[in-house]
DSSP file (Angstrom, degrees, kcal/mol; ACC not computed):
  #  RESIDUE AA STRUCTURE BP1 BP2  ACC     N-H-->O    O-->H-N    N-H-->O    O-->H-N    TCO  KAPPA ALPHA  PHI   PSI    X-CA   Y-CA   Z-CA
    1    1 A X              0   0    0      0, 0.0     2,-0.0     0, 0.0     0, 0.0   0.000 360.0 360.0 360.0 128.7   20.6   27.1    6.0
    2    2 A X        -     0   0    0      1,-0.1     2,-0.2     0, 0.0     0, 0.0  -0.349 360.0-118.6 -66.6 143.4   17.6   27.0    3.6
    3    3 A X        -     0   0    0      1,-0.1     2,-0.3    -2,-0.0    -1,-0.1  -0.527  23.2-122.7 -81.4 150.2   15.1   29.7    4.0
    4    4 A X        -     0   0    0     -2,-0.2     2,-0.5    20,-0.0    -1,-0.1  -0.707  17.6-150.0 -92.4 144.3   11.5   28.9    4.9
    5    5 A X        -     0   0    0     -2,-0.3     2,-0.3    15,-0.1     5,-0.0  -0.963  10.1-153.2-115.9 123.1    8.7   30.0    2.7
    6    6 A X    >   -     0   0    0     -2,-0.5     3,-1.4     1,-0.1     4,-0.3  -0.662  23.1-124.1 -96.5 154.2    5.3   30.7    4.3
    7    7 A X  G >  S+     0   0    0     -2,-0.3     3,-1.3     1,-0.3    -1,-0.1   0.762 107.7  69.2 -64.1 -24.5    2.0   30.4    2.5
    8    8 A X  G 3  S+     0   0    0      1,-0.3    -1,-0.3     3,-0.0     4,-0.1   0.729  88.9  63.5 -68.6 -20.5    1.3   34.0    3.4
    9    9 A X  G <  S+     0   0    0     -3,-1.4     2,-0.6     2,-0.1    -1,-0.3   0.615  86.6  84.7 -78.5 -12.0    4.0   35.2    1.0
   10   10 A X  S <  S-     0   0    0     -3,-1.3     2,-0.2    -4,-0.3     3,-0.1  -0.817  82.7-129.5 -94.6 123.2    2.1   33.8   -2.0
   11   11 A X    >   -     0   0    0     -2,-0.6     3,-1.3     1,-0.1    -2,-0.1  -0.454  26.9-108.3 -72.4 140.3   -0.6   36.2   -3.3
   12   12 A X  T 3  S+     0   0    0      1,-0.2    -1,-0.1    -2,-0.2     3,-0.1  -0.381 100.9  26.2 -67.7 144.5   -4.0   34.7   -3.7
   13   13 A X  T 3  S+     0   0    0      1,-0.2     2,-0.4    -2,-0.1    -1,-0.2   0.221 102.3  95.7  89.1 -15.4   -5.2   34.2   -7.3
   14   14 A X  S <  S-     0   0    0     -3,-1.3     2,-0.5     0, 0.0    -1,-0.2  -0.886  76.4-122.5-110.0 141.2   -1.7   33.8   -8.6
   15   15 A X        -     0   0    0     -2,-0.4     3,-0.1    -3,-0.1     2,-0.1  -0.678  28.2-128.9 -82.6 128.4    0.0   30.4   -9.1
   16   16 A X        -     0   0    0     -2,-0.5    -1,-0.0     1,-0.1    -6,-0.0  -0.381  34.0 -89.6 -72.3 152.7    3.3   30.1   -7.2
   17   17 A X     >  -     0   0    0      1,-0.1     4,-2.3    -2,-0.1     3,-0.4  -0.254  39.5-109.8 -59.1 153.3    6.4   29.0   -9.1
   18   18 A X  H  > S+     0   0    0      1,-0.2     4,-2.4     2,-0.2     5,-0.2   0.856 116.8  56.6 -55.0 -40.6    7.0   25.2   -9.1
   19   19 A X  H  > S+     0   0    0      1,-0.2     4,-1.6     2,-0.2    -1,-0.2   0.906 109.7  44.7 -61.2 -42.7   10.0   25.5   -6.7
   20   20 A X  H  > S+     0   0    0     -3,-0.4     4,-2.1     2,-0.2    -1,-0.2   0.906 111.5  52.8 -69.4 -41.9    7.9   27.3   -4.1
   21   21 A X  H  X S+     0   0    0     -4,-2.3     4,-1.7     1,-0.2    -2,-0.2   0.905 108.6  50.5 -60.0 -41.2    4.9   24.9   -4.5
   22   22 A X  H  X S+     0   0    0     -4,-2.4     4,-1.0     1,-0.2    -1,-0.2   0.872 109.7  50.4 -68.0 -35.2    7.2   21.9   -4.0
   23   23 A X  H  < S+     0   0    0     -4,-1.6     3,-0.2     1,-0.2    -1,-0.2   0.873 110.0  50.5 -68.8 -36.1    8.7   23.4   -0.8
   24   24 A X  H  < S+     0   0    0     -4,-2.1    -1,-0.2     1,-0.2    -2,-0.2   0.836 111.2  48.5 -69.1 -32.2    5.3   24.1    0.6
   25   25 A X  H  < S+     0   0    0     -4,-1.7    -1,-0.2    -5,-0.2    -2,-0.2   0.673  84.6 113.3 -80.9 -17.7    4.2   20.5   -0.1
   26   26 A X     <  -     0   0    0     -4,-1.0     2,-0.3    -3,-0.2    -3,-0.0  -0.334  45.5-178.7 -62.2 130.3    7.3   19.0    1.5
   27   27 A X        -     0   0    0     -2,-0.1     2,-0.3     0, 0.0    -2,-0.1  -0.830  39.5 -83.6-124.1 162.0    6.4   17.0    4.7
   28   28 A X        -     0   0    0     -2,-0.3     2,-0.2     1,-0.0     0, 0.0  -0.521  52.9-147.3 -64.8 129.7    8.5   15.2    7.2
   29   29 A X        -     0   0    0     -2,-0.3     2,-0.1     1,-0.1     3,-0.1  -0.576  19.6 -92.6 -99.2 163.4    9.0   11.7    5.7
   30   30 A X        -     0   0    0     -2,-0.2     2,-0.4     1,-0.1    -1,-0.1  -0.401  47.6-100.2 -68.2 149.8    9.4    8.4    7.5
   31   31 A X        -     0   0    0     -2,-0.1    18,-0.2     1,-0.1    -1,-0.1  -0.591  43.6-121.8 -70.0 129.1   12.9    7.3    8.3
   32   32 A X  E     -a   49   0A   0     16,-1.2    18,-3.3    -2,-0.4     2,-0.4  -0.421  21.9-155.6 -74.8 149.3   13.9    4.8    5.7
   33   33 A X  E     +a   50   0A   0     16,-0.2     2,-0.3    -2,-0.1    18,-0.2  -0.995  29.6 134.6-127.4 130.7   14.9    1.3    6.7
   34   34 A X  E     -a   51   0A   0     16,-2.0    18,-1.7    -2,-0.4     2,-0.3  -0.937  49.3 -92.8-159.7 177.9   17.2   -0.9    4.6
   35   35 A X  E    S+a   52   0A   0     -2,-0.3    18,-0.2    16,-0.2    16,-0.0  -0.817  82.4  18.1-103.5 145.6   20.2   -3.3    4.6
   36   36 A X  S    S-     0   0    0     16,-2.5    16,-0.1    -2,-0.3    17,-0.1   0.223  98.0 -58.5  79.7 156.8   23.8   -2.1    3.9
   37   37 A X        -     0   0    0      1,-0.1     2,-0.1    14,-0.1    -2,-0.1  -0.359  57.9-109.4 -70.3 149.6   25.2    1.4    4.1
   38   38 A X        -     0   0    0     11,-0.1     2,-0.3    -4,-0.1    29,-0.1  -0.428  27.8-124.3 -74.8 154.2   23.8    4.1    1.9
   39   39 A X    >   -     0   0    0     -2,-0.1     3,-1.5     1,-0.1    -1,-0.1  -0.690  24.2-112.2 -95.2 155.6   25.8    5.5   -1.0
   40   40 A X  T 3  S+     0   0    0     -2,-0.3    -1,-0.1     1,-0.3    -2,-0.0   0.764 113.1  60.5 -59.9 -27.5   26.5    9.2   -1.2
   41   41 A X  T 3  S+     0   0    0      3,-0.0    -1,-0.3    25,-0.0     2,-0.2   0.728  92.9  79.4 -74.2 -21.0   24.3    9.6   -4.3
   42   42 A X  S <  S+     0   0    0     -3,-1.5    -4,-0.0     2,-0.0     0, 0.0  -0.562  82.2  18.7 -91.2 154.4   21.1    8.4   -2.6
   43   43 A X  S    S-     0   0    0     -2,-0.2     2,-0.3     2,-0.0     3,-0.0   0.042  77.7 -90.0  81.8 169.2   19.0   10.5   -0.2
   44   44 A X    >   -     0   0    0      1,-0.1     3,-2.1     4,-0.1    18,-0.3  -0.782  51.2 -74.5-117.0 160.9   18.6   14.2    0.3
   45   45 A X  T 3  S+     0   0    0     -2,-0.3    18,-0.2     1,-0.3    -1,-0.1  -0.277 119.6  17.2 -52.3 130.7   20.4   16.7    2.6
   46   46 A X  T 3  S+     0   0    0     16,-2.6    -1,-0.3     1,-0.3     2,-0.1   0.462  92.7 140.3  84.4   1.5   19.1   16.2    6.2
   47   47 A X    <   -     0   0    0     -3,-2.1    15,-2.2    15,-0.1     2,-0.3  -0.468  38.1-150.5 -80.1 149.9   17.6   12.8    5.6
   48   48 A X  E     + B   0  61A   0     13,-0.2   -16,-1.2    -2,-0.1     2,-0.3  -0.892  14.4 179.1-116.5 149.7   17.9    9.9    8.1
   49   49 A X  E     -aB  32  60A   0     11,-2.0    11,-3.1    -2,-0.3     2,-0.5  -0.982  21.9-140.0-149.6 141.2   18.0    6.2    7.5
   50   50 A X  E     -aB  33  59A   0    -18,-3.3   -16,-2.0    -2,-0.3     2,-0.4  -0.869  29.1-176.0 -98.1 132.2   18.2    3.1    9.6
   51   51 A X  E     -aB  34  58A   0      7,-2.8     7,-2.9    -2,-0.5     2,-0.7  -0.976  28.5-137.3-133.5 144.1   20.5    0.4    8.2
   52   52 A X  E     +aB  35  57A   0    -18,-1.7   -16,-2.5    -2,-0.4     2,-0.5  -0.895  33.4 174.5 -96.9 111.3   21.5   -3.1    9.2
   53   53 A X  E >   - B   0  56A   0      3,-3.0     3,-1.9    -2,-0.7    -2,-0.1  -0.977  66.2 -20.1-126.2 119.1   25.2   -3.3    8.5
   54   54 A X  T 3  S-     0   0    0     -2,-0.5    -1,-0.1     1,-0.3     3,-0.1   0.867 127.3 -51.9  51.8  42.5   27.2   -6.4    9.5
   55   55 A X  T 3  S+     0   0    0      1,-0.2     2,-0.4    -3,-0.0    -1,-0.3   0.498 119.5 106.0  77.6   4.7   24.5   -7.5   12.0
   56   56 A X  E <   -B   53   0A   0     -3,-1.9    -3,-3.0    16,-0.0     2,-0.5  -0.919  69.2-125.5-118.9 143.9   24.4   -4.1   13.7
   57   57 A X  E     -B   52   0A   0     -2,-0.4    15,-3.2    -5,-0.2    16,-1.1  -0.744  31.6-175.5 -88.2 130.1   21.8   -1.4   13.5
   58   58 A X  E     -BC  51  71A   0     -7,-2.9    -7,-2.8    -2,-0.5     2,-0.6  -0.967  21.2-141.8-127.2 143.1   23.1    2.0   12.5
   59   59 A X  E     -BC  50  70A   0     11,-2.8    11,-1.9    -2,-0.4     2,-0.4  -0.914  22.6-164.0-101.2 123.7   21.5    5.4   12.1
   60   60 A X  E     -BC  49  69A   0    -11,-3.1   -11,-2.0    -2,-0.6     2,-0.4  -0.869   7.5-170.5-109.5 142.3   22.7    7.4    9.2
   61   61 A X  E     -BC  48  68A   0      7,-2.6     7,-2.5    -2,-0.4     2,-0.6  -0.996  19.3-133.9-129.4 137.3   22.3   11.2    8.6
   62   62 A X  E     + C   0  67A   0    -15,-2.2   -16,-2.6    -2,-0.4     2,-0.4  -0.818  30.9 168.4 -95.8 123.8   23.1   13.0    5.4
   63   63 A X  E >   - C   0  66A   0      3,-2.9     3,-1.1    -2,-0.6    -2,-0.1  -0.988  67.1 -11.1-138.3 123.7   25.1   16.2    5.8
   64   64 A X  T 3  S-     0   0    0     -2,-0.4    -1,-0.1     1,-0.2     3,-0.1   0.923 128.5 -52.7  50.9  51.7   26.8   18.2    3.1
   65   65 A X  T 3  S+     0   0    0      1,-0.1     2,-0.3    -3,-0.1    -1,-0.2   0.613 120.5  98.4  65.3  17.3   26.3   15.4    0.5
   66   66 A X  E <   -C   63   0A   0     -3,-1.1    -3,-2.9   -25,-0.0     2,-0.4  -0.993  69.0-126.7-136.0 143.6   27.9   12.7    2.8
   67   67 A X  E     -C   62   0A   0     -2,-0.3     2,-0.4    -5,-0.2    -5,-0.2  -0.711  21.7-169.2 -89.8 136.7   26.4   10.1    5.1
   68   68 A X  E     -C   61   0A   0     -7,-2.5    -7,-2.6    -2,-0.4     2,-0.3  -0.948  10.1-154.0-122.2 145.6   27.5    9.9    8.8
   69   69 A X  E     -C   60   0A   0     -2,-0.4     2,-0.4    -9,-0.2    -9,-0.2  -0.874  16.7-165.6-127.6 155.7   26.6    7.0   11.1
   70   70 A X  E     -C   59   0A   0    -11,-1.9   -11,-2.8    -2,-0.3     2,-0.4  -0.998  29.0-125.0-132.2 130.9   26.0    6.2   14.7
   71   71 A X  E     -C   58   0A   0     -2,-0.4   -13,-0.2   -13,-0.2    -2,-0.0  -0.632  24.4-178.1 -79.2 130.8   25.9    2.6   15.9
   72   72 A X              0   0    0    -15,-3.2   -14,-0.2    -2,-0.4    -1,-0.1   0.652 360.0 360.0-102.6 -20.5   22.7    1.8   17.8
   73   73 A X              0   0    0    -16,-1.1   -15,-0.1     0, 0.0    -2,-0.1   0.364 360.0 360.0-137.7 360.0   23.3   -1.8   18.8
């Protein structure tokens, strides 16, 4: 499980490393919507996407570099 970084751990007046700055800026993103199943190379860990596959809506979640789906309709 990734550790959380709080803004209080960064000392004022010093520039935080790029990795920490990017984690602090990360926000919850919108769920992506597209056609066809996602490929394993796309998306990031923990991401969700809604896909229209063979006329059915599926919710995909990425876990440990692999996409898993649940049929919604």
